[in-house]
Structures are given as C-alpha cells and as structure tokens.
C-alpha positions in Angstrom: 0.0 0.0 0.0 1.2 3.5 -0.8 1.1 5.7 2.2 1.7 9.5 2.3 1.5 11.8 5.3 2.8 14.9 7.0 2.8 16.3 10.4 4.7 18.3 13.0 5.0 16.0 16.1 6.0 17.5 19.4 9.7 18.3 19.4 10.1 18.0 15.6 9.8 20.2 12.6 7.4 19.4 9.7 8.0 15.8 8.5 6.6 14.7 5.1 6.9 11.1 3.9 5.9 8.7 1.1 6.2 5.0 1.7 5.3 1.6 0.3 4.1 -0.6 3.2 3.4 -4.3 2.9 2.7 -6.8 5.6 3.4 -4.2 8.4 6.9 -3.5 6.9 8.3 -0.6 5.1 9.4 -1.6 1.5 10.5 1.9 0.5 10.3 5.3 2.1 11.1 8.9 1.2 11.4 11.4 4.1 11.4 15.2 3.5 10.4 18.2 5.6 11.7 21.2 7.4 14.2 19.3 9.5 18.0 19.3 8.9 20.3 16.3 8.6 24.1 16.8 8.2 25.8 15.4 6.2 22.7 15.5 4.0 24.0 13.0 1.5 24.1 10.2 4.0 20.4 10.6 4.8 19.6 8.5 1.6 21.3 5.6 3.4 19.0 5.9 6.3 16.0 5.8 4.0 17.4 2.7 2.3 18.2 1.1 5.6 14.6 1.4 6.7 13.6 -1.0 3.9 12.3 -4.2 5.5 11.7 -2.6 8.9 8.6 -3.6 10.8 6.5 -0.5 11.6 6.7 -1.3 15.4 10.5 -1.1 15.1 10.6 2.1 13.0 11.5 4.6 15.7 14.4 2.7 17.1 15.7 1.6 13.7 15.6 5.2 12.4 17.5 6.5 15.5 20.1 3.6 15.2 20.7 4.3 11.5 21.1 8.1 12.1 23.7 7.3 14.7 25.4 4.6 12.6 25.7 7.0 9.6 27.1 9.7 11.8 24.3 12.1 11.0 23.4 15.1 13.1 19.6 15.4 12.9 17.8 18.5 14.0 14.0 18.6 14.0 13.4 14.9 13.4 13.8 11.7 15.4 12.5 8.2 15.2 9.6 8.7 17.6 8.4 11.7 15.6 8.7 9.9 12.3 6.8 7.0 13.7 4.0 9.3 15.0 3.5 10.8 11.6 3.4 7.4 9.9 1.0 6.0 12.4 -1.2 9.0 12.0 -1.3 8.5 8.3 -2.2 4.8 8.8 -5.2 5.8 11.0 -6.5 7.9 8.1 -6.1 5.1 5.5 -9.4 3.7 4.4 -10.1 0.0 5.1 -10.9 -2.0 2.0 -12.7 -5.3 1.8 
C-alpha cells in the first residue's frame, strides 16, 4: 500500500513522507520536511536502511541508522517519524 503523510510532532519540525508498506513492513520510504540532517548526502542511506523494517520497530531503527551513519539530525527523530506514519495509517481507508 502506498502511504503518504505529513505532520509536526512535538519536538520536531514538519515531516513529510511517502512510503510503500506491505505486511506491516516498510518496503521503501522517502522522508522530507523542514528538518536538517548533516551530512545531508548520508540521509539517503537511512531511508534505504529502513527497507524491511517492521512498523513497530521504526522509531528505534531510524535512530540507530542516524547514529550509525554519523548524521546530526535537527527537528526529526525516530519517535516523531513513527507518530507521523501511524497518524497516516489511521486515516487510511479500510478496503474489503
């Protein structure tokens, strides 16, 4: 399922994402917004590293990848990203 959303969770800047989610796992994700990540070019590796991540593990995995890549992130964290994604999931219509 294609999922899109945006939000400004407490302690974060505006976060916008587009993701393909299948079986409760992220297949692909693109994360944009008003936050800053430095060095910016390593952020793509974080997005790629989230592929296959179970939604319930998203917050911790995102924070781990940010740390592993040596990225300084301002205005985004794993908990904030997870809140935006779960908010979008709640708005997704149920089919069937």
